[in-house]
C-alpha positions in Angstrom: -0.1 -0.1 0.3 1.2 3.7 -1.2 2.3 5.7 2.6 -0.6 8.6 1.6 0.6 10.2 4.5 1.8 13.1 3.4 -1.4 14.0 1.6 -3.7 13.3 4.9 -5.8 15.9 6.2 -3.6 19.0 7.5 -0.5 18.5 5.2 -2.4 19.8 1.8 -4.1 22.1 3.7 -1.5 23.6 6.2 -1.3 26.6 4.8 -4.9 27.3 5.6 -4.3 27.0 9.2 -1.8 29.9 9.1 -4.5 31.9 7.1 -7.2 31.6 9.8 -5.2 32.4 13.0 -3.9 35.2 10.9 -7.5 36.9 10.0 -8.0 35.7 14.1 -5.3 38.1 14.8 -3.3 35.0 17.0 -0.5 35.1 14.4 1.5 38.3 12.3 2.8 38.0 9.4 6.5 38.0 10.3 5.5 34.7 12.5 3.5 33.6 9.7 6.5 33.3 7.6 8.9 31.7 10.0 5.8 29.2 10.6 6.0 28.4 6.5 9.7 28.4 6.7 9.9 25.8 9.4 7.0 23.6 7.8 9.4 23.8 4.6 12.8 23.6 6.1 11.7 20.4 8.5 8.8 19.0 5.8 6.0 18.9 8.5 2.5 19.8 8.7 2.0 23.5 9.2 -0.2 22.7 12.9 3.4 21.4 14.2 5.3 23.9 12.8 3.3 26.1 15.3 3.1 23.9 18.1 6.9 24.0 17.6 7.5 27.6 17.1 4.9 28.4 20.5 2.8 31.1 18.5 0.0 30.2 19.5 -1.9 28.3 22.0 -2.6 24.4 20.9 -6.5 25.5 20.9 -6.2 27.9 18.7 -3.6 26.0 16.7 -6.2 22.7 16.5 -9.7 24.7 16.1 -7.8 26.2 13.0 -6.6 22.4 11.9 -10.5 21.2 12.5 -11.8 24.3 10.0 -9.4 23.2 7.5 -9.7 19.6 7.8 -13.2 18.8 9.1 -12.8 17.0 11.4 -14.3 17.9 14.7 -12.3 19.7 17.7 -13.6 18.6 21.0 -12.1 19.2 24.8 -11.5 16.6 26.5 -12.0 17.9 30.0 -15.5 18.6 28.8 -16.0 15.4 27.0 -17.7 11.8 28.7 -15.1 9.0 28.0 -16.9 5.6 28.1 -15.0 3.0 30.4 -16.8 0.3 27.5 -14.5 2.1 24.7 -11.5 2.2 26.8 -11.5 -1.4 27.5 -11.8 -2.3 23.7 -8.4 -0.5 23.2 -5.0 -1.7 24.8 -2.7 0.9 26.4 0.1 -0.6 23.8 -2.6 0.8 20.9 -3.8 3.7 22.4 -0.2 5.1 23.0 1.3 4.0 19.8 -1.1 6.2 17.7 -2.0 8.7 20.4 -5.7 8.6 20.8 -8.2 8.4 22.9 -11.0 6.2 23.0 -14.3 8.3 23.8 -17.2 6.2 22.9 -18.4 2.9 21.4 -21.4 2.7 19.3 -23.0 0.4 17.2 -19.6 -0.9 16.3 -17.9 2.3 15.5 -15.2 3.5 17.8 -15.0 7.5 18.6 -11.6 8.4 19.2 -9.7 11.7 19.8 -6.1 12.1 18.2 -3.5 14.3 18.6 -2.9 14.4 14.9 -5.1 14.4 12.0 -4.9 10.2 11.4 -3.2 9.3 7.6 -5.8 6.3 6.1 -2.9 4.1 6.5 -3.5 4.4 10.5 -7.3 4.6 10.3 -7.3 1.1 8.2 -4.4 -0.6 10.6 -6.5 0.4 13.3 -9.9 -0.8 11.7 -8.1 -4.1 11.4 -6.6 -4.2 15.0 -9.4 -3.3 16.7 -12.1 -4.7 14.7 -13.9 -1.5 15.0 -15.3 1.5 12.5 -13.4 4.8 13.0 -15.0 8.1 13.6 -12.2 10.3 14.6 -12.0 13.6 16.0 -9.0 15.7 17.3 -7.9 17.0 20.5 -4.6 19.0 21.5 -1.7 17.0 22.2 -1.5 18.1 25.8 -5.3 17.0 26.6 -4.7 13.6 24.8 -1.3 12.9 26.4 -3.2 13.6 29.9 -6.0 11.9 29.3 -4.0 8.5 28.6 -2.1 9.1 31.6 -5.3 9.6 33.7 -6.9 6.8 32.1 -4.1 4.0 32.2 -1.5 5.2 34.4 2.2 7.1 33.4 4.4 4.5 32.0 1.6 1.7 31.4 2.8 0.7 28.2 6.1 0.2 29.4 5.2 -1.5 32.7 2.9 -3.8 30.5 6.0 -4.3 28.4 8.4 -5.1 31.3 5.3 -7.5 33.4 5.9 -9.2 30.1 9.2 -9.9 29.8 9.3 -11.2 33.4 6.2 -13.4 33.0 8.5 -15.2 29.8 11.9 -15.2 32.0 10.4 -17.0 34.8 8.8 -19.6 31.9 12.1 -19.9 30.8 13.5 -20.3 34.2 11.0 -22.9 35.0 11.7 -24.8 31.8 15.2 -24.9 32.3 15.0 -26.4 36.0 12.5 -29.3 33.9 15.2 -30.0 31.7 18.1 -29.9 33.8 17.9 -31.6 37.4 21.3 -29.9 38.3 20.0 -26.6 37.7 16.7 -26.7 39.5 17.5 -24.6 42.5 18.8 -21.7 40.2 16.6 -18.8 41.3 16.5 -15.6 39.0 14.7 -13.2 41.0 12.2 -11.0 39.3 13.1 -6.9 39.4 16.7 -7.6 40.1 19.2 -4.5 39.9 20.5 -5.5 36.6 16.7 -5.3 35.1 17.6 -2.8 32.3 13.8 -3.0 31.4 13.2 -0.4 33.9 15.1 2.3 32.7 13.0 3.5 30.2 10.2 3.7 33.2 12.3 5.7 35.6 13.2 8.1 32.7 9.6 8.7 31.9 9.1 9.9 35.6 12.0 12.2 35.7 10.8 13.4 32.3 7.2 14.0 33.4 8.1 15.8 36.4 10.4 18.0 34.1 7.8 18.6 31.2 5.1 19.7 33.8 7.7 21.7 35.3 7.5 19.9 39.1 9.7 21.2 42.2 9.6 17.5 43.6 8.4 13.9 43.0 7.2 11.5 45.6 6.9 8.0 45.2 5.2 6.6 48.1 4.2 2.6 48.0 1.1 1.4 50.2 -0.3 -2.1 50.6 -1.4 -2.7 47.1 -0.4 0.3 45.0 2.0 3.0 44.3 1.3 6.6 44.9 3.0 9.1 42.5 2.8 12.9 42.9 4.8 15.7 41.6 4.3 19.3 43.2 3.8 21.6 40.5 3.4 25.2 41.4 3.8 24.4 45.6 0.8 22.1 45.1 1.2 18.3 45.1 -0.7 16.6 42.1 -1.2 12.9 42.2 -0.4 11.2 38.6 -2.2 7.7 37.8 -0.2 4.9 37.7 -0.9 1.6 35.9 -1.6 -1.6 38.5 1.1 -3.5 37.7 3.6 -0.5 38.9 3.3 -2.3 42.6 5.7 -4.6 41.7 8.1 -2.8 39.9 8.8 -0.5 43.4 11.6 -2.4 44.7 13.6 -2.2 41.0 12.3 1.3 40.6 14.3 2.3 44.2 17.4 0.0 42.9 17.6 1.6 39.7 17.8 5.5 41.5 20.2 4.1 44.0 22.1 3.4 41.1 21.8 6.8 39.7 22.7 8.4 42.7 25.5 6.1 43.7 24.1 4.9 46.6 24.5 1.2 48.2 21.3 -1.0 46.6 21.8 -3.4 49.4 20.9 -1.1 52.0 17.0 -1.4 52.8 16.7 -0.2 56.5 18.5 3.4 56.4 17.7 6.5 55.5 19.4 7.5 51.8 20.4 11.1 50.6 21.9 11.3 47.3 22.4 13.4 44.2 21.6 12.7 40.6 22.8 15.1 37.6 21.3 14.9 34.3 21.3 16.4 30.6 17.6 16.6 29.9 16.4 18.3 26.3 20.3 19.8 26.6 19.2 21.2 30.0 21.4 20.2 33.1 18.8 19.2 35.8 19.9 18.1 39.4 17.7 15.6 41.4 18.2 15.6 44.7 17.8 12.5 46.3 16.1 11.3 49.8 14.9 7.8 50.2 13.4 6.2 53.6 12.6 2.9 54.7 8.6 2.9 55.7 6.3 -0.2 56.5 5.4 -0.9 52.9 9.0 -0.6 51.2 11.3 2.8 51.0 9.3 5.9 50.1 11.3 8.6 47.7 11.3 12.0 47.1 13.6 13.4 44.4 13.9 17.5 44.2 14.2 18.8 41.3 17.3 21.3 41.0 17.4 23.3 37.3 20.7 24.4 36.9 19.5 27.0 34.7 20.0 30.6 35.2 16.6 31.7 33.2 15.7 33.0 36.5 18.2 35.1 37.6 16.5 38.2 36.9 15.7 40.8 39.7 12.8 41.8 37.1 11.2 38.9 37.3 11.2 38.3 40.8 7.6 40.1 41.2 9.0 42.9 43.1 7.2 46.2 42.8 9.9 49.6 41.5 9.6 50.3 45.2 10.9 47.1 46.8 13.2 46.3 43.7 14.7 49.4 44.5 15.2 48.7 48.5 16.7 45.4 47.2 19.4 46.8 44.8 20.2 49.6 47.5 20.8 46.5 49.9 22.8 44.5 47.9 25.1 47.3 47.6 25.8 48.2 50.9 29.4 47.6 51.7 28.9 45.9 55.1 26.0 44.1 57.0 23.7 41.3 57.4 20.8 40.8 55.3 18.5 38.0 55.5 15.6 36.5 53.6 12.9 34.6 55.8 10.5 31.8 55.1 10.0 27.5 54.4 11.3 25.6 52.6 10.8 26.4 48.4 9.5 29.3 49.1 12.2 30.6 46.6 14.6 32.3 49.3 18.0 31.1 47.2 16.1 32.4 43.5 16.1 35.8 45.8 19.4 36.0 46.5 20.9 34.3 43.2 19.2 36.9 41.7 20.4 39.8 43.9 24.1 38.3 43.4 23.4 38.4 39.6 22.6 41.8 39.7 25.9 42.6 41.7 28.0 40.5 39.3 26.9 42.6 36.5 26.9 46.0 37.8 29.8 46.1 40.2 32.2 43.2 38.5 34.8 44.5 40.8 33.1 43.2 43.9 34.4 39.3 44.9 31.7 37.3 45.8 31.9 33.7 47.4 29.1 31.3 48.8 29.1 28.5 50.9 26.1 25.9 50.2 24.6 22.6 51.1 23.6 22.1 48.2 24.9 24.5 45.3 21.7 24.7 43.8 22.2 27.0 41.3 25.2 27.7 39.3 26.4 31.4 39.0 29.4 32.3 37.0 31.7 34.7 37.8 31.3 33.6 41.5 33.5 31.4 43.8 30.5 28.5 45.2 31.8 26.0 47.7 29.6 23.1 48.2 29.7 22.1 52.0 30.6 18.5 53.1 29.4 18.2 57.1 31.2 14.6 56.9 34.2 15.4 56.3 34.1 18.8 59.1 33.4 21.2 55.9 30.6 23.2 57.9 29.1 26.5 57.2 31.4 27.7 60.4 34.4 26.2 58.8 34.1 27.5 55.5 33.5 31.0 56.5 36.9 30.5 58.8 38.2 30.2 55.3 36.4 32.6 53.5 37.5 35.5 55.5 41.0 34.8 54.6 40.2 35.2 50.5 39.3 39.1 50.8 35.5 38.8 49.8 33.0 42.1 49.4 29.9 39.5 49.8 29.5 36.2 51.0 26.6 34.1 50.9 25.9 31.6 53.6 23.4 29.3 52.2 21.9 29.2 55.9 22.3 29.9 59.0 21.1 27.0 61.2 23.3 26.8 64.6 25.3 29.5 66.8 28.7 29.1 65.2 27.8 29.8 61.9 25.7 32.8 63.4 28.2 33.9 65.4 30.7 34.3 62.5 28.1 35.7 59.9 27.7 38.5 62.6 31.9 39.0 63.0 32.1 38.8 59.5 29.4 41.7 58.8 31.2 43.8 61.8 34.5 43.8 60.3 33.3 45.0 56.6 31.8 42.6 54.9 28.4 42.6 53.1 27.0 38.3 54.5 23.8 37.8 52.5 22.0 34.5 53.9 18.7 32.7 54.6 16.9 31.7 58.2 13.8 29.6 58.8 11.1 32.0 60.4 7.3 32.7 59.7 8.0 36.3 59.1 11.0 39.0 58.5 10.7 40.7 62.5 10.9 37.2 64.0 14.5 36.8 62.6 15.9 38.8 65.6 14.4 36.9 68.0 15.9 33.7 66.2 19.1 35.0 66.6 19.1 35.9 69.8 17.5 32.6 71.1 21.0 31.3 68.8 23.2 32.5 71.3 23.6 35.9 69.4 24.1 39.0 72.3 21.2 41.6 71.0 23.5 44.5 70.7 25.8 42.6 68.1 22.4 41.8 66.0 21.5 45.7 66.5 25.1 46.3 65.3 24.9 43.8 62.6 21.4 42.9 60.8 20.5 45.4 58.1 17.1 44.2 56.8 15.2 41.1 56.8 12.8 39.9 53.9 10.3 37.7 54.2 9.0 35.7 51.1 6.4 33.2 50.1 5.0 32.0 46.7 1.5 32.4 45.6 0.0 30.7 42.1 -0.2 33.0 39.0 -3.3 33.4 37.5 -3.3 31.8 34.2 -2.6 34.7 31.5 -4.6 32.3 28.8 -7.7 32.1 31.0 -7.8 35.3 33.4 -11.2 36.9 34.0 -12.5 39.5 36.5 -13.9 38.2 40.4 -17.0 39.9 40.6 -17.4 38.1 43.9 -14.9 39.4 46.4 -15.6 39.1 50.1 -17.3 42.1 52.0 -14.2 41.6 54.6 -11.6 41.2 52.1 -12.9 44.2 49.8 -12.4 46.1 53.4 -9.0 45.1 53.5 -7.7 45.2 50.0 -9.1 49.4 50.3 -7.4 49.9 53.3 -4.3 48.3 52.0 -4.1 49.9 48.6 -5.5 53.5 49.7 -8.7 53.5 47.6 -12.6 53.4 48.0 -14.2 49.6 48.6 -15.8 49.8 45.3 -12.5 50.7 43.1 -10.9 47.1 43.9 -10.4 44.5 41.7 -9.3 41.2 41.6 -9.6 38.0 39.1 -9.2 34.4 39.0 -8.5 31.8 36.2 -11.2 30.5 34.7 -9.7 27.0 33.5 -8.4 26.6 30.0 -6.3 23.8 28.3 -3.1 25.6 28.8 -3.0 25.8 32.9 -4.8 22.2 32.7 -7.9 23.8 33.9 -6.7 24.8 37.4 -6.8 28.5 36.7 -3.1 28.8 37.6 0.3 28.7 35.7 3.5 29.6 37.3 4.3 31.4 40.6 5.0 34.6 42.0 6.5 36.0 45.3 5.1 38.1 47.7 7.3 40.0 49.8 7.9 41.9 53.2 10.9 43.9 54.1 11.7 44.6 57.9 14.2 47.6 57.7 16.2 48.5 60.8 17.1 52.2 61.2 18.5 53.1 64.5 15.3 53.7 66.8 14.6 49.9 65.4 18.0 48.9 66.5 17.8 50.7 69.6 14.9 48.4 70.2 16.6 45.4 69.2 19.5 46.3 71.5 16.8 46.3 74.6 16.0 43.2 73.6 12.6 44.2 72.7 9.6 41.6 71.7 8.7 40.6 68.3 5.4 42.3 68.8 6.9 45.4 69.6 9.6 45.3 66.8 6.4 44.4 65.0 4.3 47.7 65.3 7.3 49.7 65.6 8.4 48.7 62.0 4.9 48.9 60.4 4.1 52.7 62.1 7.4 53.1 59.7 5.6 51.9 56.8 6.5 48.2 56.5 3.9 46.5 54.6 3.3 42.4 55.9 3.0 39.8 53.5 -0.8 40.2 53.2 -0.6 43.7 52.1 1.9 42.6 49.5 -0.3 40.0 48.9 -3.5 42.6 48.2 -1.4 44.3 45.8 -0.4 41.4 43.8 -4.2 40.7 43.6 -5.2 44.0 42.6 -2.3 43.7 40.0 -4.2 40.8 38.5 -0.7 38.4 39.2 -2.9 36.6 41.6 -6.1 35.4 43.1 -7.6 36.0 46.6 -7.7 32.4 47.3 -4.2 32.0 47.3 -3.4 35.0 49.3 -5.4 33.9 52.2 -4.2 30.4 51.5 -0.5 31.5 52.3 -0.9 34.7 54.8 -4.4 33.0 57.0 -3.0 32.3 60.9 -5.2 31.2 62.9 -5.8 32.9 66.3 -7.1 31.2 69.2 -10.4 32.8 70.2 -13.9 31.6 70.9 -15.2 34.6 68.5 -15.4 33.2 65.1 -17.4 35.1 62.7 -20.2 33.2 60.6 -18.7 34.0 57.4 -15.4 31.8 58.4 -17.6 29.1 60.0 
């Protein structure tokens, strides 16, 4: 049979897609010319060229593709998937041809394809399934996500591995039957040498990178494995095929080998690091493995080594906050702390500040000591801490001072010794940047005092504390105005912004294909700056309480996290729900408003 895929719908009429998108003002003439050039150079259809170039959303491209091919376009998130249809199609076939079975009626299977199927593919599927085909098209992201939801992540690979193991077991039994001398031979399924597990582990990691996840959690239970990705600060469960529970030990062993850990030790926790090159981008994984009742649980922290985030303009700072931070990192001496929980973007903020200094003041020497070095910053001296051989933050700081630095970045102040040396470094003419785990900016003062630092030393060295949190950013593709602002929130926002309540505005995400119907895509930071002037330094030296310091700072104009959050809401960066989720604190009281009950 002659291959006619080149003349399948979407290829011959591909140029029409571009014309439709130009008319809808989704493409400029210049972008259209580049898309046509990509089509000719790579010999690909128009929709594929547009997807690769990213000039329009997948939904707009596929709606245009539907017009040119006559194949209906569907949104799978709004379409009911019939179980009888999915049972007729094996995961291997659905994944091979990238389609989602939708419904089955009178011997005809309605299926959503990520690319218009060629005549050859239609005929092949008719013979394989024994059914007539009624094709529709859906965006590649929706098809991929729906297939994972129906069959589970890595379903094809799990089925292949399971079948290979069954065949290996049968071979072993046959050998034992035919050769009595080898009847005691035991080849355990899923041994560490099982190379077939490698593609499955690679798919789990690649999917996390694709979804911009910051953490991967693989948790074993009695009869299943739970796979979850932390995306935009929220854990999202990813369906996995039932057979994956039998591969858990092999997955753990593969990750241990990648991290150069002891695969034989299953009773103790492990910590390691994996370095990968994915899509020509270096990516590090921080590996943590702990024994549990049903096996070893895994947490992988994804550490992207690229410097795409190292621009202060992209941090979400207001012009006023940007001016403050640039002045802080230009100071000749003192301590500037960034506080917040794990995963709140403290390291990103500090590195953006260091990149700013490096580019504008190349004459200043910068040395960092971290555990681990998460971001590579060219032009700075970066030291990896190794506590097991005695290279602690404190030990490294002592040596760093002999190298005549202007700016020192300490990954974290976590004990008295490190805090004491950091204070002394600031008092002897160095600018010290570091992080601290406190709930707000003002609490950093008493945290240092509780570590054993004298209040007068804290007052003399501490210049500023920056507290921050990350809130989810509204998806720009489905952003709509929020007309249902609670009365109390409206009043609080108006008070913060200095506006009339009726002038306060808020936005939210309606949910679309680009954000997987969540209404959010990406994150933005909210900040709280605690700047110590002479009067505040006197209060610190007098060992004033946290509440007194906060009250004094707010009288001088300090905006707390929640206030900065309301400003971000009014600008359309995030939602009311996100600010409330991140900044709300429960005060123990019997007086609870009916709206909060």
